[in-house]
Residue, then its C-alpha position, 0 to 999 in steps of 0.5 A: m455311301i449312297k448305296n449303303n444308305l439305300r440298302s439300309l432304307i430298303l431293309l428298314s422298309s421290309a422290316l416295317l412291312a413285316s411288322f405291319q403284316g404280323m400285326a394284321l395277321a394277329s388281329s385277324l386271328a383274334t377276331t376269328n378266335n373271339d368273335t363269331p365267324v362271318a359265315l356263321k353270322l350270315l347263316k344265323k341271319e338267314a335262319q332268322d329270316d326263315d330260310p329252312g336250309a339255313q335253319l337246318l344247317y344252324g341246327l346241325a351246327y348246334l347238334n354237332g358243335n360245328d363252326g365254333l358253336k358249343p354242342d347244345a341239343k335244345k338249341a339244335v332242336y329249336w332250329l331243326r323244328r323251325s326248318a321241319r315245319m317249313g317242310n325240310a325233309y332232312a330236318q324232319l328226319m333229324l327232328g324225328k331222331a331227336f325225339a326217338e333218342g330224347k336229345g334236346v326233348d323228352q323221348d317220344l316215339n310217337h313224335a318221332i314217327k310223326w316227323w319220320n312220316e313227314s320226311a318219308n312222304k317226301g322220299n327220304a330213304q333213311a326216314q322211310f327205313l326208320l319209320g318202317r322199323a318203328l312201326l314194327q315195335g310192340n305188337p303191330s296190327k296186320q295193317t300197321s305191319s303191312e304199312a311198315i313193310s311198304w316203307l321198308e321196301k321203298s327205302s330198300d328200293q332206294n338202295n338204303k342198305d340198313a333197310q335192305y338188311y332189316l327187310g332181309k332179316l324179316y323175310l328170313e325169320g318170317y316176322a310180320i311177313p311170310k317167311n321166304e329165304t330166297i327173298a331174304h337172301d336177295w335183300l341181304t346180298r344187296a345190302a352186303e354189296l353196299g358194304h353192310s357189315g351185318a349183312i355180310e356176317l349174316l350171309t356168312l353165318l347162313k352159309e355155315s348154318v346150311d352146311f351144318t344142317l346138311k351134316v345134321y340131316e345126313q347123320s345116322s341116328g346114333e350120331l344125331i342122338k349123341r349131338a342131341e344129348d349134348g344139347d345141340s338144339q338143331a340135332e334135338y329138333e331133327l331127332g324129334i322130327r325123325y321120331e315123329s315120322g319114323a324116317w331114316d333109321v329110327l322107329q316112329d315114336n310119338k313120346k320121343a318125338l314130343k320129348w326132343i322137339t320140346r327140348a329143342a324149343n326149350s333150348g331156344n330153337p324158334i322152329a321147334m317152338d312153332t312146331l310145338a304150337d302147331i302140334y298142340r293146335h291140331g292135336d298131333l302126336g296123339l295129344p289132345v288139342d290144347m290151345k293154351k299151349a299152342q298160344f304159349w309156344g306161338k308167342k315164344a316163337a314170335l318173341a324169339k324171331r323178333s329179338s333176332s330181327k333187332 
């Protein structure tokens, strides 16, 4: 009898304990779901006390909708700006991106450049890349271009694969910097080794292009003419250059040289465009000097290179 009563008492106690634990858990969950988490409250308090690291984290929480906060770009910018003004390099980077993308503020590239410059000077590699790229937009002066390349090189030296890829493309196209395929290949290879998919794809295309160019170079004039007449811009350009010099198995012919180089340029070949600009600039192929046409083709070549560098 005593044993049975004791057993009943133990069972009753266990049930009551489980019930109390369940109520406590439910209460805890309700607090978590309905109220601001304790950690977030503490973070907000530190942010309000002008801790730049807390301001950055609180701003990012609003930006990404983390820790139970609803995404709010304007509140994110508010906290990022406070942190950036306190000198936080990452906040300066993110505030620059907000201005560049028009998130929580009016889109303003000049303000983006300002904040990226602040962050870049503190050694932030991503800010250095974004600053360098932004400075090359439009028609930059030689001084601005030089500054842009300097920032891209600093970022690349810190193993920023985006900067390495972008710098490689600039060297490849000769935009804002003297063309150098060896240096281009080096930067693209470094970016590819860090897993940059664009660099990997471009290196693959370059290899295929080299193989293709060698095939074009080695073709007879008959094969080359056929490819050119089919609209192959590389073949059009190579045929024009052959007619200019009378090399291989074609006779020198200025009119045919001009015809095929012009067709290649009109097909979008930037090398042919540069060649035409040079021809008109110096009065080659028996033509009179024509600076207007030289400038026209020079600008088209620059635009073609710039669009392929983006």
